[in-house]
Structure formats: C-alpha cells, structure tokens
C-alpha positions in Angstrom: 108.8 -19.6 4.6 112.0 -17.7 3.9 111.9 -14.1 5.0 112.1 -11.5 2.3 111.5 -8.6 4.6 113.2 -5.5 3.2 113.5 -1.9 4.6 112.3 0.8 2.2 115.0 2.5 0.2 112.8 5.5 -0.5 113.5 8.5 -1.0 117.2 7.8 -1.9 116.2 4.9 -4.3 113.0 3.3 -5.6 111.9 0.0 -3.9 111.4 -3.1 -6.0 108.4 -4.6 -4.4 107.2 -8.1 -5.4 103.9 -8.0 -7.3 102.3 -11.4 -6.9 99.9 -12.9 -9.4 97.2 -15.5 -9.0 99.7 -18.2 -9.7 102.6 -16.9 -7.5 103.9 -19.3 -4.9 103.6 -18.2 -1.2 107.1 -19.6 -0.5 108.8 -17.0 -2.6 107.7 -14.0 -0.6 105.4 -14.6 2.4 102.1 -12.8 2.5 103.1 -11.1 5.8 106.4 -9.9 4.3 104.6 -8.4 1.3 102.4 -6.4 3.7 105.3 -5.4 5.9 107.3 -4.2 2.8 104.3 -2.3 1.4 103.7 -0.7 4.9 107.4 0.3 5.1 107.2 1.9 1.7 104.0 3.8 2.6 105.6 5.0 5.9 108.7 6.2 4.0 106.5 8.2 1.6 104.6 9.8 4.4 107.8 10.7 6.2 109.2 12.2 2.9 106.1 14.3 2.2 105.5 15.4 5.8 102.4 16.8 7.3 100.2 19.4 5.6 102.6 21.5 3.6 100.0 23.8 2.0 97.2 26.0 3.2 94.6 28.1 1.3 92.3 30.8 2.6 88.6 30.0 2.1 87.3 33.3 3.6 88.7 36.8 3.8 90.3 38.0 7.0 90.2 41.7 7.9 92.5 43.5 10.3 91.9 47.1 11.4 93.3 49.4 14.1 96.3 47.1 14.6 99.9 47.6 13.4 101.3 44.5 15.1 101.8 41.6 12.7 100.3 38.2 13.7 99.8 34.9 12.0 97.0 34.6 9.5 94.5 32.1 10.9 94.5 30.0 7.7 97.9 30.5 6.1 99.9 28.2 8.4 101.7 24.9 7.6 103.5 22.3 9.8 107.1 21.5 8.9 109.2 18.5 10.0 112.6 18.8 11.7 115.9 18.7 9.8 114.3 19.1 6.4 114.7 21.7 3.6 111.5 23.1 2.0 110.9 25.5 -0.9 108.4 28.1 0.1 105.9 29.7 -2.3 103.0 32.0 -1.3 100.6 34.0 -3.5 98.5 36.4 -1.5 95.7 38.7 -2.5 95.0 41.8 -0.5 92.7 44.8 -0.3 95.1 47.4 1.1 94.4 50.8 2.6 96.6 53.7 1.6 98.7 53.4 4.8 99.9 50.0 3.6 100.9 46.8 5.4 103.7 44.8 7.1 104.2 41.2 6.0 106.6 38.4 6.8 106.8 35.0 8.4 105.8 33.8 11.9 105.4 30.5 13.7 107.1 28.0 16.0 109.6 26.3 13.5 113.3 27.0 13.9 115.9 27.0 11.2 117.5 29.0 8.4 115.0 31.0 6.4 115.6 33.0 3.2 112.8 34.5 1.2 112.0 37.3 -1.3 108.7 39.2 -0.9 107.4 40.8 -4.1 104.6 43.3 -3.6 102.8 44.3 -6.7 100.9 47.6 -6.5 99.2 49.7 -9.2 102.2 51.1 -11.1 104.7 50.1 -8.5 106.6 47.0 -7.4 108.5 46.4 -4.2 111.0 43.6 -3.7 112.5 42.9 -0.3 114.3 40.0 1.4 113.7 38.5 4.8 116.0 36.1 6.5 114.3 35.3 9.8 110.9 34.7 11.4 109.3 37.8 12.7 111.3 40.0 10.3 108.8 42.1 8.3 108.6 44.1 5.1 106.7 47.4 5.3 104.9 48.6 2.2 103.3 52.1 2.4 101.2 53.4 -0.4 98.6 51.7 -2.5 95.4 53.0 -4.0 93.5 52.9 -0.8 90.6 50.7 0.3 89.2 48.8 -2.7 92.6 48.7 -4.4 93.7 45.1 -5.1 97.3 44.1 -4.4 99.1 40.8 -4.9 102.1 39.5 -3.0 104.3 36.7 -4.2 106.8 35.1 -1.8 109.5 32.7 -2.8 112.2 31.2 -0.6 113.5 28.3 1.4 113.8 27.1 4.9 116.0 24.4 6.4 114.5 23.4 9.7 116.3 22.4 12.9 113.2 21.7 14.8 109.6 20.9 13.8 106.9 23.5 14.1 104.6 25.8 12.2 105.4 28.4 9.5 102.9 30.9 8.5 102.2 34.3 7.0 102.2 37.1 9.6 100.7 40.5 8.6 99.2 43.7 9.8 98.5 47.3 8.8 101.7 49.4 8.7 99.9 52.2 10.5 97.0 51.5 12.8 93.7 52.9 11.5 90.1 52.1 11.1 90.3 51.2 7.4 90.8 47.4 7.3 93.6 45.6 5.5 92.0 42.5 4.1 93.8 39.2 3.3 91.5 37.7 0.6 90.3 34.2 0.0 92.3 32.2 -2.6 95.6 33.3 -0.9 97.8 30.3 -0.5 101.1 29.1 1.0 102.9 26.0 -0.2 106.1 24.3 1.1 107.6 21.6 -1.1 110.0 19.2 0.6 113.5 19.2 -1.0 115.5 17.0 1.4 
C-alpha cells in the first residue's frame, strides 16, 4: 500500500482526513494510516485544549482567624507551558465587615495581567494585579450574611507549566468567617 501518513496541521489549519465508505479501496489510504492520521489529529486537539482549564466549587469553604491568603482547595487549574490563556472567574462570597484579600497563586510562571472587580452593596472596587501572590484588599461590606460577588478577567502567558488558582483570606484576622461559596468558578481559555 502507498503511505498516506500525514502530520496533523491543527491548530494552524484544519486537517482533511479521508472518510472511507463501504466501497472505498484499501489501496488509496491504508487502514493503518487512517488510524494514525486520526490519532495524530486527536493528539493535536488535546495538546491545543490542554489539561483541565476550568474548576467549579461544589461546597462552600470558610476561612476564619487567618489574614494570610492561600489557594482555594477547588478553584485551581493546570496550565501548559508557553501558552496564552484568557482568565475569567466569577466568585460568590459571604464577607464579614472586615473584608478580604484576593488574588492569584499557584506554581505556573509567566506574564499575568488581570482586573478584579468586587461588587458590594452600593459600592464597587476595581483593581489590577500583574503577578502571582499580588493581592487586592477590600475592606467594608455589610458584615456576615452580606453576599458579594467578584469578577476577574485577564490573561496569562506561561513560560512554564503549573497550576493557577484563586488565593484569598480575610483582610483582618477575626473569628467571623469569610466564606467562598459553591458555584464560584475559574475558567482559562487557550488563545495560543
């Protein structure tokens, strides 16, 4: 059989894969080459998409008596090296009057730019972060039982693979817990 093995062109171009019918001749494209081409295309798609680029909270997480930000146990994604991702997070919190600190943590390295919008009753705060472990502090809020939402939009160009997640804590350590609520989500969409 002549070889019609082709490397996948995805994501820079779409592949033109042979789609055999019941009457197709095996000497046009061998059965083995068809499988190899399909496998190459699947691997190219997996490489393009990457590994777990979204995470959602199923249960609430409470933090009290701690003003040192740390990664949320659920809101962490794994990013590939040498890629650019759009970042979007929507977070729901029950915030005590002393407020919170929020930003990004993880093991990924690269260039990060994000805007953090904190929506409070009658007040909005917009701040920018440009590095991991750089935090925005929001003081105020309606006290425990007062819902807040946070929207984060930005991008990261990675230089090494690793994790990226939401890091947060109380802004002032006290016994009234800050709660990151279920349904909070982080998504990273691969651009290049």
